[in-house]
All heavy atoms as atom14 arrays in JSON, in Angstrom:
{
  "sequence": "MRNLPAFVAVGVLGVVLGLLGSVGLANALSPSAKEAANTKVSEQGTEAPLYGTR",
  "atom14_mask": [
    [1, 1, 1, 1, 1, 1, 1, 1, 0, 0, 0, 0, 0, 0],
    [1, 1, 1, 1, 1, 1, 1, 1, 1, 1, 1, 0, 0, 0],
    [1, 1, 1, 1, 1, 1, 1, 1, 0, 0, 0, 0, 0, 0],
    [1, 1, 1, 1, 1, 1, 1, 1, 0, 0, 0, 0, 0, 0],
    [1, 1, 1, 1, 1, 1, 1, 0, 0, 0, 0, 0, 0, 0],
    [1, 1, 1, 1, 1, 0, 0, 0, 0, 0, 0, 0, 0, 0],
    [1, 1, 1, 1, 1, 1, 1, 1, 1, 1, 1, 0, 0, 0],
    [1, 1, 1, 1, 1, 1, 1, 0, 0, 0, 0, 0, 0, 0],
    [1, 1, 1, 1, 1, 0, 0, 0, 0, 0, 0, 0, 0, 0],
    [1, 1, 1, 1, 1, 1, 1, 0, 0, 0, 0, 0, 0, 0],
    [1, 1, 1, 1, 0, 0, 0, 0, 0, 0, 0, 0, 0, 0],
    [1, 1, 1, 1, 1, 1, 1, 0, 0, 0, 0, 0, 0, 0],
    [1, 1, 1, 1, 1, 1, 1, 1, 0, 0, 0, 0, 0, 0],
    [1, 1, 1, 1, 0, 0, 0, 0, 0, 0, 0, 0, 0, 0],
    [1, 1, 1, 1, 1, 1, 1, 0, 0, 0, 0, 0, 0, 0],
    [1, 1, 1, 1, 1, 1, 1, 0, 0, 0, 0, 0, 0, 0],
    [1, 1, 1, 1, 1, 1, 1, 1, 0, 0, 0, 0, 0, 0],
    [1, 1, 1, 1, 0, 0, 0, 0, 0, 0, 0, 0, 0, 0],
    [1, 1, 1, 1, 1, 1, 1, 1, 0, 0, 0, 0, 0, 0],
    [1, 1, 1, 1, 1, 1, 1, 1, 0, 0, 0, 0, 0, 0],
    [1, 1, 1, 1, 0, 0, 0, 0, 0, 0, 0, 0, 0, 0],
    [1, 1, 1, 1, 1, 1, 0, 0, 0, 0, 0, 0, 0, 0],
    [1, 1, 1, 1, 1, 1, 1, 0, 0, 0, 0, 0, 0, 0],
    [1, 1, 1, 1, 0, 0, 0, 0, 0, 0, 0, 0, 0, 0],
    [1, 1, 1, 1, 1, 1, 1, 1, 0, 0, 0, 0, 0, 0],
    [1, 1, 1, 1, 1, 0, 0, 0, 0, 0, 0, 0, 0, 0],
    [1, 1, 1, 1, 1, 1, 1, 1, 0, 0, 0, 0, 0, 0],
    [1, 1, 1, 1, 1, 0, 0, 0, 0, 0, 0, 0, 0, 0],
    [1, 1, 1, 1, 1, 1, 1, 1, 0, 0, 0, 0, 0, 0],
    [1, 1, 1, 1, 1, 1, 0, 0, 0, 0, 0, 0, 0, 0],
    [1, 1, 1, 1, 1, 1, 1, 0, 0, 0, 0, 0, 0, 0],
    [1, 1, 1, 1, 1, 1, 0, 0, 0, 0, 0, 0, 0, 0],
    [1, 1, 1, 1, 1, 0, 0, 0, 0, 0, 0, 0, 0, 0],
    [1, 1, 1, 1, 1, 1, 1, 1, 1, 0, 0, 0, 0, 0],
    [1, 1, 1, 1, 1, 1, 1, 1, 1, 0, 0, 0, 0, 0],
    [1, 1, 1, 1, 1, 0, 0, 0, 0, 0, 0, 0, 0, 0],
    [1, 1, 1, 1, 1, 0, 0, 0, 0, 0, 0, 0, 0, 0],
    [1, 1, 1, 1, 1, 1, 1, 1, 0, 0, 0, 0, 0, 0],
    [1, 1, 1, 1, 1, 1, 1, 0, 0, 0, 0, 0, 0, 0],
    [1, 1, 1, 1, 1, 1, 1, 1, 1, 0, 0, 0, 0, 0],
    [1, 1, 1, 1, 1, 1, 1, 0, 0, 0, 0, 0, 0, 0],
    [1, 1, 1, 1, 1, 1, 0, 0, 0, 0, 0, 0, 0, 0],
    [1, 1, 1, 1, 1, 1, 1, 1, 1, 0, 0, 0, 0, 0],
    [1, 1, 1, 1, 1, 1, 1, 1, 1, 0, 0, 0, 0, 0],
    [1, 1, 1, 1, 0, 0, 0, 0, 0, 0, 0, 0, 0, 0],
    [1, 1, 1, 1, 1, 1, 1, 0, 0, 0, 0, 0, 0, 0],
    [1, 1, 1, 1, 1, 1, 1, 1, 1, 0, 0, 0, 0, 0],
    [1, 1, 1, 1, 1, 0, 0, 0, 0, 0, 0, 0, 0, 0],
    [1, 1, 1, 1, 1, 1, 1, 0, 0, 0, 0, 0, 0, 0],
    [1, 1, 1, 1, 1, 1, 1, 1, 0, 0, 0, 0, 0, 0],
    [1, 1, 1, 1, 1, 1, 1, 1, 1, 1, 1, 1, 0, 0],
    [1, 1, 1, 1, 0, 0, 0, 0, 0, 0, 0, 0, 0, 0],
    [1, 1, 1, 1, 1, 1, 1, 0, 0, 0, 0, 0, 0, 0],
    [1, 1, 1, 1, 1, 1, 1, 1, 1, 1, 1, 0, 0, 0]
  ],
  "atom14_positions": [
    [[33.47, -1.38, -16.49], [33.41, -0.4, -15.41], [33.16, 1.01, -15.94], [32.95, 1.91, -15.16], [34.69, -0.41, -14.6], [34.77, -1.57, -13.63], [33.43, -1.46, -12.48], [33.77, -2.84, -11.44], [0.0, 0.0, 0.0], [0.0, 0.0, 0.0], [0.0, 0.0, 0.0], [0.0, 0.0, 0.0], [0.0, 0.0, 0.0], [0.0, 0.0, 0.0]],
    [[33.22, 1.19, -17.26], [32.98, 2.52, -17.79], [31.52, 2.89, -17.64], [31.18, 4.1, -17.59], [33.36, 2.56, -19.26], [34.83, 2.41, -19.5], [35.14, 2.51, -20.96], [34.38, 1.51, -21.73], [34.21, 1.54, -23.03], [34.72, 2.51, -23.75], [33.54, 0.61, -23.65], [0.0, 0.0, 0.0], [0.0, 0.0, 0.0], [0.0, 0.0, 0.0]],
    [[30.59, 1.93, -17.6], [29.17, 2.22, -17.53], [28.65, 2.32, -16.1], [27.46, 2.48, -15.9], [28.38, 1.13, -18.25], [28.65, 1.14, -19.73], [28.95, 2.18, -20.31], [28.59, -0.03, -20.34], [0.0, 0.0, 0.0], [0.0, 0.0, 0.0], [0.0, 0.0, 0.0], [0.0, 0.0, 0.0], [0.0, 0.0, 0.0], [0.0, 0.0, 0.0]],
    [[29.52, 2.25, -15.09], [29.1, 2.28, -13.72], [28.34, 3.59, -13.35], [27.27, 3.51, -12.73], [30.26, 2.08, -12.77], [29.93, 1.98, -11.3], [29.05, 0.8, -11.04], [31.2, 1.9, -10.47], [0.0, 0.0, 0.0], [0.0, 0.0, 0.0], [0.0, 0.0, 0.0], [0.0, 0.0, 0.0], [0.0, 0.0, 0.0], [0.0, 0.0, 0.0]],
    [[28.8, 4.76, -13.77], [28.0, 5.99, -13.47], [26.62, 5.95, -14.07], [25.67, 6.44, -13.45], [28.86, 7.12, -14.02], [30.22, 6.58, -14.06], [30.08, 5.13, -14.36], [0.0, 0.0, 0.0], [0.0, 0.0, 0.0], [0.0, 0.0, 0.0], [0.0, 0.0, 0.0], [0.0, 0.0, 0.0], [0.0, 0.0, 0.0], [0.0, 0.0, 0.0]],
    [[26.48, 5.38, -15.23], [25.15, 5.27, -15.87], [24.24, 4.37, -15.02], [23.06, 4.69, -14.83], [25.3, 4.79, -17.27], [0.0, 0.0, 0.0], [0.0, 0.0, 0.0], [0.0, 0.0, 0.0], [0.0, 0.0, 0.0], [0.0, 0.0, 0.0], [0.0, 0.0, 0.0], [0.0, 0.0, 0.0], [0.0, 0.0, 0.0], [0.0, 0.0, 0.0]],
    [[24.77, 3.25, -14.58], [23.98, 2.36, -13.75], [23.57, 3.01, -12.43], [22.42, 2.86, -11.94], [24.74, 1.04, -13.46], [24.8, 0.1, -14.6], [26.02, -0.2, -15.17], [23.64, -0.46, -15.12], [26.06, -1.09, -16.24], [23.68, -1.31, -16.18], [24.91, -1.63, -16.77], [0.0, 0.0, 0.0], [0.0, 0.0, 0.0], [0.0, 0.0, 0.0]],
    [[24.49, 3.75, -11.84], [24.16, 4.46, -10.59], [23.11, 5.52, -10.84], [22.15, 5.68, -10.04], [25.45, 5.09, -10.03], [25.13, 6.0, -8.84], [26.42, 3.98, -9.59], [0.0, 0.0, 0.0], [0.0, 0.0, 0.0], [0.0, 0.0, 0.0], [0.0, 0.0, 0.0], [0.0, 0.0, 0.0], [0.0, 0.0, 0.0], [0.0, 0.0, 0.0]],
    [[23.22, 6.23, -11.96], [22.26, 7.29, -12.27], [20.86, 6.67, -12.49], [19.84, 7.18, -12.05], [22.68, 8.07, -13.48], [0.0, 0.0, 0.0], [0.0, 0.0, 0.0], [0.0, 0.0, 0.0], [0.0, 0.0, 0.0], [0.0, 0.0, 0.0], [0.0, 0.0, 0.0], [0.0, 0.0, 0.0], [0.0, 0.0, 0.0], [0.0, 0.0, 0.0]],
    [[20.79, 5.57, -13.22], [19.51, 4.89, -13.43], [18.93, 4.37, -12.12], [17.72, 4.47, -11.89], [19.69, 3.76, -14.48], [18.45, 2.89, -14.57], [20.0, 4.34, -15.82], [0.0, 0.0, 0.0], [0.0, 0.0, 0.0], [0.0, 0.0, 0.0], [0.0, 0.0, 0.0], [0.0, 0.0, 0.0], [0.0, 0.0, 0.0], [0.0, 0.0, 0.0]],
    [[19.76, 3.84, -11.25], [19.27, 3.35, -9.95], [18.72, 4.5, -9.08], [17.68, 4.36, -8.48], [0.0, 0.0, 0.0], [0.0, 0.0, 0.0], [0.0, 0.0, 0.0], [0.0, 0.0, 0.0], [0.0, 0.0, 0.0], [0.0, 0.0, 0.0], [0.0, 0.0, 0.0], [0.0, 0.0, 0.0], [0.0, 0.0, 0.0], [0.0, 0.0, 0.0]],
    [[19.45, 5.6, -9.06], [18.97, 6.75, -8.28], [17.68, 7.3, -8.87], [16.75, 7.62, -8.14], [20.08, 7.85, -8.23], [19.51, 9.14, -7.65], [21.25, 7.39, -7.4], [0.0, 0.0, 0.0], [0.0, 0.0, 0.0], [0.0, 0.0, 0.0], [0.0, 0.0, 0.0], [0.0, 0.0, 0.0], [0.0, 0.0, 0.0], [0.0, 0.0, 0.0]],
    [[17.6, 7.36, -10.18], [16.38, 7.82, -10.83], [15.18, 6.9, -10.51], [14.1, 7.34, -10.24], [16.57, 7.92, -12.34], [15.43, 8.45, -13.15], [15.13, 9.91, -12.76], [15.72, 8.34, -14.63], [0.0, 0.0, 0.0], [0.0, 0.0, 0.0], [0.0, 0.0, 0.0], [0.0, 0.0, 0.0], [0.0, 0.0, 0.0], [0.0, 0.0, 0.0]],
    [[15.44, 5.6, -10.49], [14.42, 4.63, -10.15], [13.92, 4.81, -8.72], [12.72, 4.73, -8.44], [0.0, 0.0, 0.0], [0.0, 0.0, 0.0], [0.0, 0.0, 0.0], [0.0, 0.0, 0.0], [0.0, 0.0, 0.0], [0.0, 0.0, 0.0], [0.0, 0.0, 0.0], [0.0, 0.0, 0.0], [0.0, 0.0, 0.0], [0.0, 0.0, 0.0]],
    [[14.83, 5.03, -7.79], [14.45, 5.24, -6.41], [13.63, 6.52, -6.24], [12.61, 6.53, -5.55], [15.7, 5.27, -5.5], [15.36, 5.73, -4.1], [16.35, 3.9, -5.49], [0.0, 0.0, 0.0], [0.0, 0.0, 0.0], [0.0, 0.0, 0.0], [0.0, 0.0, 0.0], [0.0, 0.0, 0.0], [0.0, 0.0, 0.0], [0.0, 0.0, 0.0]],
    [[14.08, 7.58, -6.89], [13.34, 8.85, -6.78], [11.95, 8.72, -7.39], [10.97, 9.17, -6.81], [14.15, 9.98, -7.47], [13.33, 11.23, -7.6], [15.41, 10.27, -6.68], [0.0, 0.0, 0.0], [0.0, 0.0, 0.0], [0.0, 0.0, 0.0], [0.0, 0.0, 0.0], [0.0, 0.0, 0.0], [0.0, 0.0, 0.0], [0.0, 0.0, 0.0]],
    [[11.86, 8.14, -8.55], [10.53, 7.96, -9.15], [9.65, 7.03, -8.34], [8.45, 7.24, -8.25], [10.69, 7.41, -10.59], [11.27, 8.38, -11.62], [11.42, 7.71, -12.97], [10.38, 9.6, -11.74], [0.0, 0.0, 0.0], [0.0, 0.0, 0.0], [0.0, 0.0, 0.0], [0.0, 0.0, 0.0], [0.0, 0.0, 0.0], [0.0, 0.0, 0.0]],
    [[10.24, 6.01, -7.75], [9.48, 5.13, -6.89], [8.92, 5.86, -5.66], [7.76, 5.64, -5.27], [0.0, 0.0, 0.0], [0.0, 0.0, 0.0], [0.0, 0.0, 0.0], [0.0, 0.0, 0.0], [0.0, 0.0, 0.0], [0.0, 0.0, 0.0], [0.0, 0.0, 0.0], [0.0, 0.0, 0.0], [0.0, 0.0, 0.0], [0.0, 0.0, 0.0]],
    [[9.75, 6.69, -5.03], [9.27, 7.43, -3.88], [8.2, 8.44, -4.28], [7.17, 8.58, -3.57], [10.42, 8.19, -3.23], [11.43, 7.31, -2.5], [12.65, 8.16, -2.03], [10.78, 6.64, -1.32], [0.0, 0.0, 0.0], [0.0, 0.0, 0.0], [0.0, 0.0, 0.0], [0.0, 0.0, 0.0], [0.0, 0.0, 0.0], [0.0, 0.0, 0.0]],
    [[8.37, 9.12, -5.39], [7.35, 10.06, -5.84], [6.04, 9.35, -6.18], [4.97, 9.83, -5.89], [7.86, 10.83, -7.06], [8.94, 11.87, -6.78], [9.4, 12.52, -8.1], [8.45, 12.94, -5.83], [0.0, 0.0, 0.0], [0.0, 0.0, 0.0], [0.0, 0.0, 0.0], [0.0, 0.0, 0.0], [0.0, 0.0, 0.0], [0.0, 0.0, 0.0]],
    [[6.15, 8.17, -6.8], [4.97, 7.42, -7.13], [4.23, 6.94, -5.91], [3.0, 6.95, -5.84], [0.0, 0.0, 0.0], [0.0, 0.0, 0.0], [0.0, 0.0, 0.0], [0.0, 0.0, 0.0], [0.0, 0.0, 0.0], [0.0, 0.0, 0.0], [0.0, 0.0, 0.0], [0.0, 0.0, 0.0], [0.0, 0.0, 0.0], [0.0, 0.0, 0.0]],
    [[4.98, 6.48, -4.89], [4.31, 6.0, -3.7], [3.66, 7.12, -2.92], [2.6, 6.97, -2.34], [5.32, 5.25, -2.79], [6.31, 6.14, -2.32], [0.0, 0.0, 0.0], [0.0, 0.0, 0.0], [0.0, 0.0, 0.0], [0.0, 0.0, 0.0], [0.0, 0.0, 0.0], [0.0, 0.0, 0.0], [0.0, 0.0, 0.0], [0.0, 0.0, 0.0]],
    [[4.3, 8.28, -2.9], [3.69, 9.45, -2.23], [2.46, 9.89, -2.97], [1.43, 10.21, -2.38], [4.71, 10.6, -2.11], [4.04, 11.88, -1.68], [5.8, 10.21, -1.12], [0.0, 0.0, 0.0], [0.0, 0.0, 0.0], [0.0, 0.0, 0.0], [0.0, 0.0, 0.0], [0.0, 0.0, 0.0], [0.0, 0.0, 0.0], [0.0, 0.0, 0.0]],
    [[2.52, 9.91, -4.3], [1.35, 10.28, -5.08], [0.19, 9.31, -4.93], [-0.97, 9.69, -4.81], [0.0, 0.0, 0.0], [0.0, 0.0, 0.0], [0.0, 0.0, 0.0], [0.0, 0.0, 0.0], [0.0, 0.0, 0.0], [0.0, 0.0, 0.0], [0.0, 0.0, 0.0], [0.0, 0.0, 0.0], [0.0, 0.0, 0.0], [0.0, 0.0, 0.0]],
    [[0.54, 8.05, -4.86], [-0.49, 7.03, -4.67], [-1.12, 7.14, -3.28], [-2.33, 7.01, -3.13], [0.12, 5.63, -4.89], [-0.85, 4.46, -4.85], [-1.85, 4.6, -5.98], [-0.08, 3.15, -4.95], [0.0, 0.0, 0.0], [0.0, 0.0, 0.0], [0.0, 0.0, 0.0], [0.0, 0.0, 0.0], [0.0, 0.0, 0.0], [0.0, 0.0, 0.0]],
    [[-0.29, 7.43, -2.28], [-0.82, 7.58, -0.94], [-1.73, 8.82, -0.85], [-2.77, 8.78, -0.18], [0.33, 7.73, 0.08], [0.0, 0.0, 0.0], [0.0, 0.0, 0.0], [0.0, 0.0, 0.0], [0.0, 0.0, 0.0], [0.0, 0.0, 0.0], [0.0, 0.0, 0.0], [0.0, 0.0, 0.0], [0.0, 0.0, 0.0], [0.0, 0.0, 0.0]],
    [[-1.37, 9.89, -1.53], [-2.22, 11.07, -1.53], [-3.51, 10.82, -2.28], [-4.57, 11.34, -1.92], [-1.5, 12.25, -2.15], [-0.42, 12.79, -1.2], [-0.5, 12.61, -0.01], [0.55, 13.46, -1.76], [0.0, 0.0, 0.0], [0.0, 0.0, 0.0], [0.0, 0.0, 0.0], [0.0, 0.0, 0.0], [0.0, 0.0, 0.0], [0.0, 0.0, 0.0]],
    [[-3.46, 10.02, -3.35], [-4.68, 9.74, -4.12], [-5.61, 8.83, -3.34], [-6.83, 8.97, -3.45], [-4.27, 9.07, -5.44], [0.0, 0.0, 0.0], [0.0, 0.0, 0.0], [0.0, 0.0, 0.0], [0.0, 0.0, 0.0], [0.0, 0.0, 0.0], [0.0, 0.0, 0.0], [0.0, 0.0, 0.0], [0.0, 0.0, 0.0], [0.0, 0.0, 0.0]],
    [[-5.06, 7.96, -2.51], [-5.89, 7.02, -1.77], [-6.25, 7.53, -0.39], [-7.01, 6.89, 0.33], [-5.18, 5.68, -1.64], [-4.96, 4.91, -2.95], [-4.22, 3.64, -2.64], [-6.3, 4.61, -3.61], [0.0, 0.0, 0.0], [0.0, 0.0, 0.0], [0.0, 0.0, 0.0], [0.0, 0.0, 0.0], [0.0, 0.0, 0.0], [0.0, 0.0, 0.0]],
    [[-5.67, 8.65, 0.04], [-5.87, 9.08, 1.41], [-7.32, 9.42, 1.77], [-7.73, 9.1, 2.9], [-4.96, 10.28, 1.73], [-5.29, 11.38, 0.92], [0.0, 0.0, 0.0], [0.0, 0.0, 0.0], [0.0, 0.0, 0.0], [0.0, 0.0, 0.0], [0.0, 0.0, 0.0], [0.0, 0.0, 0.0], [0.0, 0.0, 0.0], [0.0, 0.0, 0.0]],
    [[-8.14, 10.02, 0.91], [-9.53, 10.24, 1.31], [-10.26, 8.94, 1.61], [-10.94, 8.82, 2.64], [-10.14, 10.97, 0.13], [-9.01, 11.58, -0.57], [-7.86, 10.65, -0.36], [0.0, 0.0, 0.0], [0.0, 0.0, 0.0], [0.0, 0.0, 0.0], [0.0, 0.0, 0.0], [0.0, 0.0, 0.0], [0.0, 0.0, 0.0], [0.0, 0.0, 0.0]],
    [[-10.11, 7.93, 0.76], [-10.82, 6.68, 1.02], [-10.23, 5.98, 2.22], [-10.95, 5.29, 2.94], [-10.74, 5.78, -0.22], [-9.39, 5.51, -0.55], [0.0, 0.0, 0.0], [0.0, 0.0, 0.0], [0.0, 0.0, 0.0], [0.0, 0.0, 0.0], [0.0, 0.0, 0.0], [0.0, 0.0, 0.0], [0.0, 0.0, 0.0], [0.0, 0.0, 0.0]],
    [[-8.91, 6.12, 2.46], [-8.32, 5.48, 3.63], [-8.83, 6.13, 4.89], [-9.05, 5.49, 5.9], [-6.79, 5.57, 3.53], [0.0, 0.0, 0.0], [0.0, 0.0, 0.0], [0.0, 0.0, 0.0], [0.0, 0.0, 0.0], [0.0, 0.0, 0.0], [0.0, 0.0, 0.0], [0.0, 0.0, 0.0], [0.0, 0.0, 0.0], [0.0, 0.0, 0.0]],
    [[-8.98, 7.45, 4.86], [-9.51, 8.13, 6.06], [-10.97, 7.75, 6.31], [-11.38, 7.57, 7.45], [-9.38, 9.65, 5.86], [-7.95, 10.16, 5.97], [-7.93, 11.66, 5.74], [-6.5, 12.15, 5.76], [-6.37, 13.58, 5.46], [0.0, 0.0, 0.0], [0.0, 0.0, 0.0], [0.0, 0.0, 0.0], [0.0, 0.0, 0.0], [0.0, 0.0, 0.0]],
    [[-11.74, 7.61, 5.24], [-13.14, 7.2, 5.4], [-13.19, 5.8, 5.96], [-14.04, 5.49, 6.81], [-13.86, 7.27, 4.08], [-14.12, 8.68, 3.57], [-14.77, 8.7, 2.21], [-15.1, 7.63, 1.67], [-14.92, 9.8, 1.65], [0.0, 0.0, 0.0], [0.0, 0.0, 0.0], [0.0, 0.0, 0.0], [0.0, 0.0, 0.0], [0.0, 0.0, 0.0]],
    [[-12.33, 4.92, 5.47], [-12.34, 3.53, 5.95], [-11.93, 3.47, 7.43], [-12.43, 2.64, 8.17], [-11.39, 2.68, 5.11], [0.0, 0.0, 0.0], [0.0, 0.0, 0.0], [0.0, 0.0, 0.0], [0.0, 0.0, 0.0], [0.0, 0.0, 0.0], [0.0, 0.0, 0.0], [0.0, 0.0, 0.0], [0.0, 0.0, 0.0], [0.0, 0.0, 0.0]],
    [[-11.02, 4.36, 7.84], [-10.62, 4.38, 9.22], [-11.7, 4.94, 10.12], [-11.82, 4.54, 11.28], [-9.33, 5.22, 9.37], [0.0, 0.0, 0.0], [0.0, 0.0, 0.0], [0.0, 0.0, 0.0], [0.0, 0.0, 0.0], [0.0, 0.0, 0.0], [0.0, 0.0, 0.0], [0.0, 0.0, 0.0], [0.0, 0.0, 0.0], [0.0, 0.0, 0.0]],
    [[-12.53, 5.81, 9.6], [-13.56, 6.41, 10.44], [-14.87, 5.61, 10.47], [-15.67, 5.82, 11.37], [-13.87, 7.84, 9.93], [-12.73, 8.79, 10.2], [-11.97, 8.6, 11.13], [-12.64, 9.82, 9.38], [0.0, 0.0, 0.0], [0.0, 0.0, 0.0], [0.0, 0.0, 0.0], [0.0, 0.0, 0.0], [0.0, 0.0, 0.0], [0.0, 0.0, 0.0]],
    [[-15.08, 4.72, 9.51], [-16.32, 3.95, 9.53], [-16.23, 2.84, 10.54], [-15.17, 2.25, 10.76], [-16.59, 3.3, 8.13], [-15.43, 2.52, 7.79], [-16.81, 4.39, 7.11], [0.0, 0.0, 0.0], [0.0, 0.0, 0.0], [0.0, 0.0, 0.0], [0.0, 0.0, 0.0], [0.0, 0.0, 0.0], [0.0, 0.0, 0.0], [0.0, 0.0, 0.0]],
    [[-17.37, 2.6, 11.2], [-17.4, 1.54, 12.22], [-17.8, 0.25, 11.59], [-18.76, 0.16, 10.83], [-18.43, 1.94, 13.3], [-18.46, 0.98, 14.47], [-19.45, 1.49, 15.53], [-19.47, 0.53, 16.69], [-20.44, 0.94, 17.7], [0.0, 0.0, 0.0], [0.0, 0.0, 0.0], [0.0, 0.0, 0.0], [0.0, 0.0, 0.0], [0.0, 0.0, 0.0]],
    [[-17.05, -0.8, 11.91], [-17.34, -2.12, 11.35], [-18.43, -2.75, 12.18], [-18.34, -2.84, 13.4], [-16.06, -2.99, 11.36], [-16.37, -4.38, 10.84], [-14.97, -2.34, 10.54], [0.0, 0.0, 0.0], [0.0, 0.0, 0.0], [0.0, 0.0, 0.0], [0.0, 0.0, 0.0], [0.0, 0.0, 0.0], [0.0, 0.0, 0.0], [0.0, 0.0, 0.0]],
    [[-19.51, -3.19, 11.53], [-20.6, -3.81, 12.23], [-20.29, -5.28, 12.46], [-19.76, -5.97, 11.59], [-21.9, -3.68, 11.45], [-21.78, -4.34, 10.22], [0.0, 0.0, 0.0], [0.0, 0.0, 0.0], [0.0, 0.0, 0.0], [0.0, 0.0, 0.0], [0.0, 0.0, 0.0], [0.0, 0.0, 0.0], [0.0, 0.0, 0.0], [0.0, 0.0, 0.0]],
    [[-20.6, -5.74, 13.66], [-20.36, -7.15, 13.98], [-21.53, -7.96, 13.47], [-22.68, -7.75, 13.82], [-20.22, -7.33, 15.48], [-19.04, -6.64, 16.06], [-18.91, -6.88, 17.55], [-19.67, -7.75, 18.06], [-18.12, -6.2, 18.22], [0.0, 0.0, 0.0], [0.0, 0.0, 0.0], [0.0, 0.0, 0.0], [0.0, 0.0, 0.0], [0.0, 0.0, 0.0]],
    [[-21.21, -8.91, 12.57], [-22.27, -9.67, 11.95], [-22.71, -10.82, 12.87], [-23.88, -11.12, 12.95], [-21.78, -10.21, 10.61], [-21.5, -9.09, 9.62], [-20.95, -9.61, 8.31], [-20.62, -10.8, 8.19], [-20.79, -8.74, 7.34], [0.0, 0.0, 0.0], [0.0, 0.0, 0.0], [0.0, 0.0, 0.0], [0.0, 0.0, 0.0], [0.0, 0.0, 0.0]],
    [[-21.78, -11.46, 13.46], [-22.14, -12.55, 14.36], [-21.19, -12.59, 15.55], [-20.01, -12.35, 15.38], [0.0, 0.0, 0.0], [0.0, 0.0, 0.0], [0.0, 0.0, 0.0], [0.0, 0.0, 0.0], [0.0, 0.0, 0.0], [0.0, 0.0, 0.0], [0.0, 0.0, 0.0], [0.0, 0.0, 0.0], [0.0, 0.0, 0.0], [0.0, 0.0, 0.0]],
    [[-21.71, -12.94, 16.7], [-20.85, -12.95, 17.87], [-20.17, -14.32, 18.04], [-19.11, -14.39, 18.59], [-21.66, -12.6, 19.14], [-22.74, -13.53, 19.23], [-22.17, -11.19, 19.08], [0.0, 0.0, 0.0], [0.0, 0.0, 0.0], [0.0, 0.0, 0.0], [0.0, 0.0, 0.0], [0.0, 0.0, 0.0], [0.0, 0.0, 0.0], [0.0, 0.0, 0.0]],
    [[-20.8, -15.36, 17.54], [-20.22, -16.69, 17.7], [-19.45, -17.08, 16.4], [-19.89, -16.79, 15.31], [-21.33, -17.74, 17.93], [-22.09, -17.51, 19.22], [-23.15, -18.56, 19.44], [-23.18, -19.53, 18.64], [-23.93, -18.41, 20.37], [0.0, 0.0, 0.0], [0.0, 0.0, 0.0], [0.0, 0.0, 0.0], [0.0, 0.0, 0.0], [0.0, 0.0, 0.0]],
    [[-18.37, -17.76, 16.6], [-17.57, -18.21, 15.46], [-18.27, -19.41, 14.85], [-18.81, -20.28, 15.56], [-16.18, -18.58, 15.94], [0.0, 0.0, 0.0], [0.0, 0.0, 0.0], [0.0, 0.0, 0.0], [0.0, 0.0, 0.0], [0.0, 0.0, 0.0], [0.0, 0.0, 0.0], [0.0, 0.0, 0.0], [0.0, 0.0, 0.0], [0.0, 0.0, 0.0]],
    [[-18.28, -19.49, 13.54], [-18.93, -20.66, 12.9], [-18.12, -21.94, 13.17], [-16.91, -21.89, 13.22], [-18.9, -20.31, 11.43], [-17.83, -19.28, 11.26], [-17.76, -18.55, 12.56], [0.0, 0.0, 0.0], [0.0, 0.0, 0.0], [0.0, 0.0, 0.0], [0.0, 0.0, 0.0], [0.0, 0.0, 0.0], [0.0, 0.0, 0.0], [0.0, 0.0, 0.0]],
    [[-18.8, -23.0, 13.39], [-18.15, -24.29, 13.65], [-18.14, -25.08, 12.37], [-19.16, -25.63, 11.98], [-18.92, -25.05, 14.74], [-19.0, -24.35, 16.11], [-19.87, -25.15, 17.06], [-17.59, -24.16, 16.66], [0.0, 0.0, 0.0], [0.0, 0.0, 0.0], [0.0, 0.0, 0.0], [0.0, 0.0, 0.0], [0.0, 0.0, 0.0], [0.0, 0.0, 0.0]],
    [[-16.98, -25.12, 11.74], [-16.87, -25.85, 10.5], [-16.56, -27.29, 10.75], [-15.78, -27.64, 11.64], [-15.74, -25.23, 9.64], [-16.04, -23.79, 9.22], [-15.33, -22.74, 9.78], [-17.03, -23.56, 8.28], [-15.6, -21.45, 9.4], [-17.3, -22.25, 7.89], [-16.59, -21.22, 8.44], [-16.88, -19.92, 8.09], [0.0, 0.0, 0.0], [0.0, 0.0, 0.0]],
    [[-17.12, -28.16, 9.97], [-16.82, -29.57, 10.07], [-17.63, -30.31, 11.14], [-17.39, -31.47, 11.35], [0.0, 0.0, 0.0], [0.0, 0.0, 0.0], [0.0, 0.0, 0.0], [0.0, 0.0, 0.0], [0.0, 0.0, 0.0], [0.0, 0.0, 0.0], [0.0, 0.0, 0.0], [0.0, 0.0, 0.0], [0.0, 0.0, 0.0], [0.0, 0.0, 0.0]],
    [[-18.6, -29.64, 11.76], [-19.42, -30.33, 12.78], [-20.66, -30.86, 12.13], [-21.15, -30.33, 11.15], [-19.77, -29.4, 13.94], [-20.5, -28.26, 13.38], [-18.52, -28.92, 14.63], [0.0, 0.0, 0.0], [0.0, 0.0, 0.0], [0.0, 0.0, 0.0], [0.0, 0.0, 0.0], [0.0, 0.0, 0.0], [0.0, 0.0, 0.0], [0.0, 0.0, 0.0]],
    [[-21.22, -31.9, 12.7], [-22.43, -32.48, 12.16], [-23.6, -32.17, 13.07], [-23.51, -32.09, 14.22], [-22.3, -33.98, 12.01], [-21.26, -34.35, 11.03], [-21.27, -35.85, 10.83], [-20.22, -36.21, 9.89], [-20.07, -37.41, 9.4], [-20.91, -38.37, 9.74], [-19.09, -37.67, 8.58], [0.0, 0.0, 0.0], [0.0, 0.0, 0.0], [0.0, 0.0, 0.0]]
  ]
}
């Protein structure tokens, strides 16, 4: 039980670094995510393919 504060400190540090990493990753990917949200998806085919039919 003497090492409990060290484990708590490492856990808190991991959570903080994880949050900072996820925010940084979201900011790095945000331009491409915005472009993907703004692009219109073209419909390739209106009918669903019938698999397994002869």
